[in-house]
Residue, then its C-alpha position, 0 to 999 in steps of 0.5 A: m504535504p496535504f492529502p490530495a483532493h478526490s480528483a487529484y487522487e483519482t488522477l494519481i491512481y489511474g496514471l500509475p502505469a504511465r508513470h511507472p514502467e515497472i507496472n504491467v497492469s493496474t486494476l485499481h479503481l476509486y469508488s465514491m461511497s458518498t460526496t466525501t468518502a471513497v474506497v480504492q480497491g484493486e491490484i497492481q501487477f509488476t514486471n518482476h512478478i510482484r502483485l500488490r493488492i490494495m484496499e483503502v477507505i479515504d475521507f476526502r473531507i478531512g484528508c486522510i486514509r481511514e483504513y487500509s490493507y496492502t498485500l504483496f504476492y510473488g506469484d501465488q505466495r503472500i510475501r508481505w502485508y501492511d496494516p495499521q493494527p496497533h501493537p503498543e506492546n512491541p517497542v520495535l514498532q514505535p517509530t512508525f506506530p501504528h503502521h507496520y508490515h508482516e514478513e517471513p520468517d513467521i509472517k504472522h508474527n514477524r512485524l516490522p516498522a513501515f516507514g513511509l506509510s501514513f494516514d495523512q498522505s498517499n502511500l502508493n509511492t512507498l508501496i510501489q518502491a517496496c514492490i520494485e525492491l522486493g521483486e529484485r530480491y526475489e528474482q535474484s534468489 
């Protein structure tokens, strides 16, 4: 599926709370940097106390995410973050290279493949599903 056009991505971002009842609040905004480039920044707060902080730089001319950072919090505790920093020395990450996430134990060094993340399509549905699942896990513990 090709990357959405600027207007479609804007509709996607601003329509997330209506499509996902698990979302309490969304402060996501799409800021145009030029006629073809935009930055998405903000936070999504879920009913399960997970917060997802998002930063994306999008090039709509070629249809891709140029850069991203996604960080998940449970309350004030950072519990996971996603980044595309390449780690070619780590064979565990090869299935989703360079996309991966960090998680406890040893959150800085514990890197795992981030299935469902891409530069060529929106990552929001994958991230929302991860937040819902993590929230269930944290609420049970």
